[in-house]
N, C-alpha and C positions, 0 to 999 in steps of 0.2 A: 454364510460361510464366505472367504474369500478362497478365488482361484487358485488353483495350485502354484502355478508361475509367481506368483506374487509371495508366496511363503515359501518359497523353496531357495532362497538366498536373500540375505540382509547387507546392510551398509553400516562398515564399523564407526566406532562413534569415538576413535583414538583413544588419546590418554582419560579422558572423561568417560566416565562408564554409562553415566545417566546424565540427564537435564540438570543443572546446579540452577537454584533459584535466583532470580535477580530481583524481582520485586517484591515490598517488603510488604507486611499485612495492609490490608483495606477491606472496608466492608462492601468491596463493590468488585464487577468482574473487570479484569484485565483485557485488553485488545489493541491489534493493530501495532505489533513491535515493528519498528523500523530502525535498522541499520545507518548509521552515516555512511558517505559513500567510500570513506575511508577506513571503516570498523571501529572507529576510536570511541563513537558513541550510540546508544540505542535509544529510542525514543519508545514509549506507549502510553496507552491512553487507560484512563479506571471510569469506567462506566457506573455509576449509581443510579441504578433505577430508581427506586424510592424517590428520590431528591431531583432526577432529573436533571442530573450534573455531570458532565463528564469534563476530567482533570487530564492533563497533559503531563508528561514527567519525562525527562533525561538524564541518563545515567553513563557513567562508562562502561558499563554492560559487563560486569564483573559481579561474581557474588562478595555481598557484605560491602559494595559502594552504595553511597549514598544518593538516592536520584535528588535532581531538582525540579520542583514544581513550574511549570510555565503558566503565569499569567498574564493576563493582557493588560494594557496599560488603556487607562482610560479615555484619555486625548491627546493631542498632538500634532505637531509637523508632520510630513512626510519622509522625512530625514531616516535613514537606515539606522543611526546611530542615536536618535531623539530617545529620553526618557523621560517619562511622565509618571502623575500619581497613580497608583495600583487600582484597578476596576475591583469589584463587588465578587468576593469567593464563590459565588454561587454562577458563576458563567461557566458556558460550554466553552472547550477548548479544545478541537481535533485537528485531522487531516493535516499531518504536518508533514509536508517536504524539505527534503537537503537540499542547500544549495552546495555547488562542487566543495571541495575539502578547504580549498583554500580561502574561502571567503567564511569560513567557521560561523556560519547563518544557517537561519530556515525561518520557513514562511509557515503559516497556520491560520486556520479559520475560528473564529470565536466570536461569541454573541456580547462579548465585552460587558459594557456596562449598559446599552442599550437594546438588548435584546434583537438587536438588526444585525444578522452577521457580517462580518468584514474581515479582511485578511490584515494581517500583523506579521512585518518582519521581527526576528528576537531583538528585541532590546529598544524597538519603538514603538510609534501610535498605529492605528491603522492607516494603509495605504490604499489608492483609490478606492475612498470610500463614497457612497452613495446609499440612496434609499433602494432596498432590495437586498436579498441574501448573495453573497460571495463565500465562495467553498471550492472544493476539491482544487486546491492550487498544485501545478508541478513546475519546479525550478528546473530551469534546461541546464544540461550537463556542463554548458560552457560559461555558464554563471550570468548569462546577459537579460534573459528572459524569464518572467514568471507567466505560465498559462493559468487562466482561472474560469470559474465558470460563475456569471452574474445573472441575477433577475432584475437587474435594474431598468429594464426596459420592457419588464413583464413577461419575459420568455427566456428560459435560460439557453444564453451565448455564451461562445468562447472570447475571451478576450486575453490581449498581451500586455504586460507590466516592463517597460525598459527598464532595468534595474539602473541604468546610469543615468536615468532620469524621471524617478518616481514619483516626483510632483506632478508630471504631465498625466493628462488624460488617458487612459488605457487605451489600446488599439484594438476595434471588432474583428473578431476572425471569422464568425459566420452569424447566419441571420436567416433561418430557415425558419418562417413564422409558423409554421405545421410543426417543429421538432424544439425539444431542448438538448444541448450538446454538453456531454458531461465527462468525467472521469479521463481528461485530458494526458497524455503519456509522450514526453519526448523520447525521440529515435536517440541511440548514443552520441551521432554527430550535430546534434540541434538544430538538424533541419527540418526535418516531420515531426507530423505530430499525428498518433492515432486517439481517435475517441469514440464515445458512444453516442449516438443519435437516439434519442428517445421521442418514440411517435405514438399514438392510441393505437398504430398497428402492431407495435412492436420495438425493440431496442434493437440497435445493429451496431455494428465496428465501422468506423468510417477512418479514412486517413486525408490528411494534408500534406502532399509531397514535398512543399515548399511553404512556409510559414510567411516567406515574402510574397507570395503570391497565392493566398489561399484559395483552394479549390478542390473542396472535399468531392474523394470519391468512396463508393460503398465497398468495403471489402468482404462483408455478409450482406445476405438479403433472404434471413430466415425469420420463422415467425417467432413468437415468444422472446426472449431475453438473451441476448450476447454482451456481455458486460467485461468490465475492470479489464482493459487491454494491458498489457505489459510488453516491453521489447529485448529480445534477447542482447545479451552486452557486447555482441558483435554484431548488431544492428540489420540482421538478415531476416529476424523471423518475429513473430507477433504471436504471444500466449493469450487467451479470454476464456471466458466460461461462457456456456450455451445450456438452455433447457429446452432448445428447439424439437429435439428427439422425444421429450416425455418432459412437461412441465412441472410434473412432481421433484426430479432431479436436477443436478447441474455435473455436466462433464466437461473435461478440460480439453481446450485444442489448441492446435498452433498451425498458424500457417507462413509460409515465404511472404515476402513483403508485395510480390506480384506473383501471386500463385493459388491454389486452392486448399483451403483449411484442411485436417486430418486431424482423426481424434486420438488424445494421447490416455484418457482414463475416464470411467463412468462412476458416475454417483460420487463426486467431491463435494467438499466443503469450501463454501466461497470463501476466498482469502480477501479480507478487508483491502490490501492494496493489490489486488490481481495476483497472477500467477508468478511464484517464486522461481526465479532461473538461478543455478550455480553460476560461478563466474566465469568459467569457460565455454557455456552455451551449449554445453551438453546435455544436460540435464533439467528436468521440472521438477520441483519438491512440492507436493501438496499431501492433503488430509484427506483420507478415504473415509467415506461416511459408513460405519460398520459399529454401531455400540456393541454386538457381541465380543469385538477385537479393541473396543475402547479408544476410536477411531484411531488407528494408527497412520503414521507419515510414512511415506514411500517417495522413492527417487525413479523416476521416468527417465528412460533415454531417449532422448527426443526423436532420434532416427530409428528407435527399436524400442517403442513404448511398453510392447507386450513383455519386455524383459526388466520390466518394474522390479524393484529391491524394497524391502522392508528396512526403513531406518531405525534403529533400537534407540529408543531415548530414555526409557524407563518412566514415562511419564503416560498418564492416561487422561480421555476427555480432550484430546487436543483440538487446537483451534488455528488461530490466524497465526502465521510464520515469515520470516523473513530469513535471508541468507547473505552473506558478505565475507569476503577476503578480508580477515585482521590484519596489523602488522606485525603481528606471529608467523605471519604467511600462510598460516590455516586457513580452510575455510570453516566458519561458524554458521549456526543455525539458532535463529530463535524461534520461540514458540509460545503461545498459552496453552496452559494445562490447567487440568483441574485438580493434579495433582501427581505425584510419583507413587507406581503399582502398590508399594508397602505402607502409604499414610493412611492413617486411621480417618483421618478427619477430611473430607473434599469438601469444602463450602464455597469458596471463589475460585475463578479464572487467575494464576497467576502467570509471570514469566519467568522461561527457564531459557539457557543458552547452554550451549556445547559444541564440542567440535566435530565437524563433520567430514569423515575420512573413510576411504576404502572405495570411491566412485573411479571407475577406469577414465 
């Protein structure tokens, strides 16, 4: 059963009484919904487990809007505007990261035609390609840099691509021979990078205070796994997931950039793109792992997490989610779910979206 304090209050969903389905039918599970910074577009992935294929789609994010499948090109120069022959359809395309709205682009990782994962910028061929998988890219909010993880040296290290000179070799940021660095996340001012350092002893959150002079420092030093850091929109806090208290569950934490992490919620579902913040940095939106309640969504005030409120979505079996302020001036949530409460058939996870209202 959920604690009474979590069931005593609910968050309104405004004009939309329940989540509106965005993704069309597919014989695979949707995952990783990701709003563009201006809220004009929504991306998601469809995972076809049987075929071992992951497809990437982009849509205007409204019911009935036709999504566009993103397929990598086979080869090409590193120019951002280059276009070449389409690679085989059985590729994996995932881990999309949006550029600032003004650039109208995104970067993603794909196995392409070679089965060696490279980064692709929309409309062009692979960038900074080299033997060894590249992935978990993050485009800086100022549009100047793309941070990513690469195994090109045999160890997962962080690199930077200069967007103004994508033909040049990327700049190596980390080089710890005992660790792999991944899940880089930019601060809103594009000066700092939070990331996960993976070692045999466990995974922890690290911070580079200035990417011009990279000197990572540990934010956590706990056992097991601390993962998927995300910055608050105001740049003062970092949220992340951790299972250091119980290896069989993940909890949600938040920490000031220079401070001590505090617990926000226990037993939450891992979100593919990390904890989701509201645009005003006041709330974290998460899925509570509770099958008896169909994995409900909650909004937790960062300053008073015990006052978390149920978000009434009308969906069940909720999973990955994202939050953004759209051009209509309203805050929207997109989530994957098994279906609506009254659906008779719940076969695959689809993408739903709705207005998120009623948060103080």
